[in-house]
N, C-alpha and C positions, 0 to 999 in steps of 0.2 A: 306658653307650649301653642303651638297648632300652626295654621293659617285656615283664612276664613277666606269664601267667594260666593257672591250672588249676584243672581239678576230679576228685576221685577219689569216684564214686559209689559206694555200699554194694552197689550190685547192676549188672551189665551193663546199659549202655544200647544201644537202635538207632545204629547209626554216625551216619544224617542228625541224630537229636534230640539225641547228645552233643555231635558237632561246632556245631552251630546255637549251643549255649549256650555253648562256648569261644569261638566266631568273636565272638558278642556282648559278651563281656565285655573280648577281646583289642582289638576296635573301640574300646571305651571308654577306652583308654589308649593307642591309637594315635598320640597326640601324642609320646609318647616315644621312638616308632621310626617314623617316615613314611616310613622307604625300601623296607620289605619287612615283608610279614605271612604266617605260614602257620601252619596247627593241625595236629594230628596225634592220633591215636586210638593209643593203648598198651593192653595188657593185655587185647585182645579186648573191648574197650567198655565197660572199668570207670574207666581214665583218659583223660583228655583235656589236652592242652597247648597253650596257644597263645603265640607270640611275636612281639613287633611290633619292628622290627631299624632302628637307628641305627647305619650302618655307617661304622665307624673304623678300625678294624684289619683289615687286609686285607679290604678290602668286595668281593670278588669273590663269586659267588652259592654258592662253594663253604664260604663260613662263612654262609650263611643257617642258620637255626634253626626248628624243635629241629635239632640237629646229633647224629648216630649215628656211634659208633665203639666198636669192643671192647665191642659188648653194653650201651654205655649211649647213653644217649636224654637230652640238654643243653638246658635252657633257662637264659641269664643274662644279668645286667643289671648292667655296672658294667667295669671296666678291672682287670686283672692285671698288675701293675708288672714282677714278676720273672717275668714267663713263660718270658722267652729262656734264664733262669738255669734253671727248671725242666725246659725243654725240653731242654736241653744234657744236665742229667744221666739224663733220661729217655731218650736217644739213646745215651748211654754204657752203660747198661743193655741197649740193642738195641732198643729201641723204635721205629717206624718211623714218620714225619710223610708226610702228606697235601697240609697246608697251612700256611701260615706263620702263623696268627691263634692268639690265645690260647684259644679255644674248644676246638681240639681237646687242646692242652695239659690243659684240666681232664678233655674226657672220659678221655683217657689215663693222666693219672696217676692217676684214681680208680681204675681197673683194676688198676694198679700198685700204686699205697699204699693203696688202699681209703680210709675215711673220715681217715686220717691225712695224705691230701692236703690238706685245710682247714687243718691247722696250718702248713703250708709257704707258702699263698697269702699275699702280702702286695700291698694293693689294696683296691679298693673293691668289693663285690659282693653280688648277691642271686641265691644259685643254685638252681636245680630240677634235680635230676639223678635219672632212672629207671633203675633196675641191671634189666636184663633178666632176669639170671642168677637175683638172689634175689626180684625180684618187689616190691624196697623202693623207696621215694621218699625220696629225700635233700633239706632244704632248708636251705640254709646261709647266713650272713650276716657279711660283717665285721665285725670287731673293734670300730670304732670306731662302726657303726650310721650308716655314711654312705647305704648305699644300701637303701630301704625293702623290706621285705616282709611282706606281712600274711597273716593265716589265719584261719578261720572254719570253724566246725563247726554246719552245718545240718542240718536232717530228711534223711537219705538223702544226704548230701554230706558231703565234707569240700573246701573251696576256698581258692585261695591266690594272689594277685597283688603287683605291683608298688605298686597302689596299694588303696585300700578301693573305691571305685567297680568295680574288676576283679572284686570279689569274688562280686557279684549286681547283674543290671539293674536290679534291685528295691531302692531307695535308703529302704529305710523303719526305718531302725533307733531304738532309745531313747538315749539320752543316757546314758552312766555316770557314776553320782555321783561315785565317788571321783576320776575323771579330771575330770568338771565342778568339782570341789573345789580339786582340784590346777591348775586353767585359772585360777578366779578369782582364786586365793591368789598362785601363784608365776606362773602365764602359760606352764606347761609341765608335762609327766605326768612323775610320780615313779614311773615303769615302761613295761612295754609292752604294757599294757591300753591300748587308744586310746579316744578320747572316747566311743565307741558300745561299747553290751553285745555281749559275745561277739565280739569282732573285736579281735585280738592281735597282736602285732609278734613274728616270731622274734627272739630274745634275740640281743645282738648277737654274733659271735666263737662261736655255739651252730653246732649241725647236729640238725635235728628228724629224724629217720626216722618215717617214715608206713606202717604195716604194713597192705594192705588184710585184713579179716577178715569172716565171714559177717554178724556180727553189727554191723560199720560198720569203724573203724579202730582202730588201736593206736598213739599217739603216745609216742615215746621219745627225750628232749632228752640229748645230749651235748655239752659244752664244750669246743670244740677248742681256744680259745685265749680267753686273759683279756687285760682291759687292765693288771691288776697283774702278770700274768705277762710280758708285752710291754712292760713299762716296766722290767722287775728286770735287773740284771745289767751294764749299762753304764758304762763309766769317764767320768770328767766331762771335757767335751771342752772346749779354750781355746777362745778366739774364731777361730780360724783353722780347730780341726776342728769347729765347730758350722758355717760357712758352709761347709765341704766336703761335711758332711753334707745340708744345707739344698740345696746344688748339686746333689748326686747324685739328689735326690728331687725336685727339679724337671726334671731332666733326664729322669728315670722318667717323669713325669707331661707331658711334652713327647710321648713316643712316640705317633704318630698318623699315619696314612696320609692323611688330613683336614688344611686349616689349622686354626691351634689362634690362641684370642684368649684376650686376660687381661683380667679385670673390676677395673681399677684404680679405688681410691679416692682416692689420694695419703697414706694410711696408712702406717705403718710395716711392715704385714704383706704387704698387696698390692704395696707399693712394692718391698719384700725379692723377691717373687715376680718381679715385673716386673724388677729386673736381675740376678736369676742367670738369666733366660730370656732375655736381651738379646742375648746374645755367638751365639745360635745362630741357623743358616740352615735355614731363611727365618725370619724374625724372626718373632714372634707381631704379631696387631692389637692395638690398644690400645685400651680403650674406657671412658671416664668418665661415670658419670650424673648428672647434673642436675636437680633441679625449681624451679630458681630462673629468674625472667625477666631477673635482669642475672646473667650468668654470672660478675661482679666481685664478687659477693656471695655465693660459693660457695667455702669454704676449698679444699675438695675437688678442684675445676679448679684452682686456684692451685697445689697441692702436685702433683700429678698431672702438670701441665706440667713443674715443675722436675725430675720424674724423669725424664721422657723429653727434655729437654733435655739432661740428663746423660749419657745414652746414645742421643742421636741417633735418637729412635725417633719416628716420626709420632703422634699422638695425636687420637684421633675421640671430643669431647664431645657426648652422648648430651642434649640439652637437652628433656627429656619435658614433656608437657602432659596433666596429669587432668581430659579435657574433662568428664565424668561420673565421681563419686567413688563411686556408687552403683555403676554398670558395671562400673569396677574394682575394685572390693573384691567384687563379687559374682564376676568372673574368677577374681580370684584364691582364693577362700574354693573354689571348685570345684576349683582344682587344691592348693590348701595341703590341704584336706579336714576337718583338725583345728583349732578357733579358737584357734589361737597368738595371743597378743595383742604386736605387735611391729609397727612402723608400716615397719619395714626392709625388709618384705615387697614394699613399693611399688619399691623400689629393683630388687631382684632381678628383679622381674617385668617390667620396663621395661627395665632393663640386658638381660636375655634377649630380649626381643623386640626390639630393636635388634642384637644380636651377631646373632641367626639371619635378620634381613633382611638382615645385609652377608653371608650366605654361610658362616657359621661353624657349625660342630658340637659345637665344644669351647670351652670357657674354662675358666682355670685361675682360681682365686678364692683371697681371702688367710685365710679363715677356720679357725680352729682354734689359730691364734697365741695368743689372750689366755688360752684354756685350758692350754697348754701352757708359757707363760711369766710366766702371772700378768700379765694386762693390764687388769683389771676393777678398777674401785674399791673392790671387797668383797674382793679377794684378801688386804690386809694383814692381814684377821682371821685368817690361818692364821699369822701371824708369831708365834713363842714370847712375846715380849714385848707382845704384843695379845690373848693367848691367852686367853678367860674360863678358869672353873673349869669344866672337862670340854665335852664335844663336845653336850651338852644346851643349855647354855650358849652354844656357839658358832652352835650353829642359831637361837638365838632373835635372837643380833646380824645373824645373816643375814639373817632374815623382817625385821627392822629395815628392811635395807638393801633387799630384794630384793622381799619381799612387797606386796602391795597392802593390808595390815593381819594383827596375828598372831592376832585374833580371828575366829571365822566372819565373812564379811562381812555388814554390817549389812544388806544388800537380801536376804539368804536368808529365808525364810518361817522364822517360829520353830521350828516342826517339824523343820528340819531343821539346825537350830544343832549340836543333839546329834552326829549323823552327821557332819557337818561336823568337830565337834573331833576326833571319834575317826580321820579321816582326817589331820589335821593332828597327829595323835600318831604316824601310822604314817608319816609325812613325815619326822617327827623320828626313828624309828626307823630308816627308810630311809638317812638322813643319818647316823646312828652307825655303821648296817652298812659304807656307804663308806668313813666314817672310820677304821675298822679294819684296813683294807688295809695290808699290808704293804710300801707304796712309799718309804721314811724319812719324813721329815719330815713334820710336820703342814700345813704349806703344800701339800708333794704329796699329799696325803690329801686336804685341800681341793679342791686341781686336778683329782684323779681324779673327785670329786662331779660337778663342773661337769661334766667330759667327758661322764661317763655321764648326766647326766639334761638339764641346760639345753644344753648342744652338741647332744644327739642327738636330743633332743624340742622343741628350738627352734630352734637355728641352722641344724642340717644340715636338718630339715625343711623350712624355707624355701628353702636353696639348691637339694637335688633338687628340689622339685615347682616351684619359679617359675623354673627356668632350664628344665625339663624340659616344662614348659608349652608352652615354643617348640622342642620338640627338639634343646636344646643341652645336653651332658652338661657339667655343672662339676665341675672336677677340685681338690682339696684338697692340695696339697704337703706343708701343715703335718703332716698326718693320715697319717703313713706310719710301721711300725714302726720304723725307725731314728731317725726324729725323735724320737718319742716317748722313745724309750731315750735317747737324747742329751738331751733336757729333764729327765728326773726324775732323769739322774745328777748335775744341776749344783744347787749348794748355796743356799741361799734367796737368801743375799747376792749372787749374780748373777741372780737376776729383779726382787727388790724393793728399794730404797735405803733402806726403813724398817728394815732387818735389822740387829739387834740387834750384829750384828759390825761394821756401820761406820755407827752413827748420824751420826758427823761427815760423811759421803760427801756431796759435792753433784755428782751424776752429770747428763749430759744430761736425763734424763728421771727418773721415779719409780719406772717399773716396766721390765719386758722389756728389763733391763737389758743381758742378755747377747744379746738378739738386736740391738740397736742396735751393741754393739759388734762382733759379727759382720759387719753390713754396714755399720761406718763408713767403708771405704774406697770404697763403691760408692753411696752414696747422699747429696742433700744435708742439708745440717747443719738446715734447716729442716722438714726431714721426719723424720730422726734424734730432733727433740726436740718434732715436733708433740704436742699434748697429744690424750687420746683424744675427750673432749668440749670444750665452750666456743666461744670465737669462732675458732680456728684449728684445731679439731678435726672430730670426726664430727659435720656438722647432723643434729639432731632434726627426721625426716622429718615428725613431726606439727605442728612449728612453720613448717615452709615451705608455699609456694604450692599444693602436693600435695594436701595437707587443708584447705585452706581452706572446701571443702563440709561439712565432718565433723558441724559443728551443726547443718545445714540435715536433713542426713542422717539422724542421730540423734534428731531431732524428728519425723521423719517415721516411723522404726521405731515410736517409741511411739505415734503417733498415727493414722497412715494406716489405713483399710480396707485397703490392700495387703496389710499386715503382720500382719492381726488374728488370722489361724490360727498364724503365727508367737509371736506375744504368749501365745496360748492354750497352746503346748508350753512356752515360757519359764515362764510364771506360775503352773506344777505346782510350781516351786523356788523363783523368785522373785517378790519381792514389788516388782509393777513401778510402786506407786503410789511408791515409793520416789525413782523416776527423775523422778517428776512434779514431784514436791515440793520435792528436794534438788538444788544446783548442783555436778555433778560434773567431776573432772577431765576433760582430753582423752582420757587414756589409757584410762580407764574406756567412755568414749562411742565409742572406738574398737572395744571390747572388746566392747561391748552388739551394734553391729553386724555383727561378725563372728560371734557368736553367733545374728545372726538367719539371717545368709546359710548356716551350717552346718546349721540346723534346716529352713530352706526348700528347701532340696538334698538332705541328707541325712536326715533325719527325713521331712518331707513329700512326697519324692521327686519334688522342682521341680528346674529347671534353672537356669542362669546368668543372669542378667537380661542 
């Protein structure tokens, strides 16, 4: 839920001036919380906080933010799924409550436990908490990085917000070369540095303590939770125990005082969420998106209908039409902010719009399962019998499957090839660092790398921004502490059939075996055995009617006078003549278009088309 923004000035500001700035920035992210907005001055004009609310838990005005209790002023985005448990613990210690939402639990929990509160939270959140007693500002983010929280230091101020556009009304950033190289090679960043210089994200699971001083601000990072720590200590569940664990997570993610929808693709992951949510009253609304003119051509619609028939659920099929790809991609880039090259953006954006139009503020999605249970084609690289010598060689194998080239891209200007090679070496080092985490098998370490980077900076960024673009909170039941712990306690052979322990096995599917087994009595066989890609699997959006206009838009970006200023910026690092002379694949065409819109909106300060 919600969008947050704030600015801490080095020197005190007049109330009118400070409030004008924070209101302006909060308004830029008001799509995240269209129900109510309020700003507040703190610290006698040094700190200003803004909150745009999407009312989901206890929608009464008593829970409007900024929320104040026990000398704590709070603004936050997200949901705390164990807030009722924490509330009971606090009440047992004599703490009194005046609301029934999760905001008061955070505020009073901080006063009772201090920063140890953040170790106890289970959910998705970006929290800004100002302690009136110490004068310190605390910024915290969930361990998976589901909810975004950016910050930036500029002359005279420290600012933070749910989205980059909320950091400043003046969008005149420079591209960050390291992040740019990451996006060109892997399609997502290898770290909390955004695509723009000086704009950073709070590290997932961490708390950033911001202290105001006469000379500026002092930043202190504290790690409250880590993925490796959260994943450790579980006992390997059997199929029934894994199903119970997933059921508990889905039930917690259904906590809401407003109706809940499910974005159902017909794949194993979202089908599992749908099946586990089906017995609840009221039942969630089920929505399936398609870009096909003839729905019989779309395997997602076919499999989604099978799931709904199995559980006697009504299904709503969204038959989306892309009338102007230029307009749609420009709108998507405005909300996405960083040009992650993934055509699945289209599905999230159009599904979010339809779900919002139907009156929903909450939607459950299936993201995260592939990273926990080994569902991607490159995950067998992490099995013992496939493992190359050393993590460096494993990284090269990953590059061959995932990246758009092992060497610096041919379209980079020659003077940037050496810096790009340095960045690729840094990617390799970050991969090795992730692979050194003590989470059991090589496969688990490989999955942890995907959770830290590909999931956070690719999939979750897409899901959060493009559902919240329409005021819909996307919840991710697979990304819950207890589910992560259960998944990482499972042996490799429970995830991938190519395991050395059972090479002769011929299971229903080659991947996510444990999940398919756990859901065996709740899903149709066609869904349990559905491949991730191919004729029966997930359609490649870039090959659907949604992207028919891509060649024309790509050519317009490269040649039209409308994009002349954009080409001048991109031409600093990219040899655009390469794209004039060479025939490039559709993914690269889309990437160039997304970068063009990113430059137009966040470097040149324009708006969406």
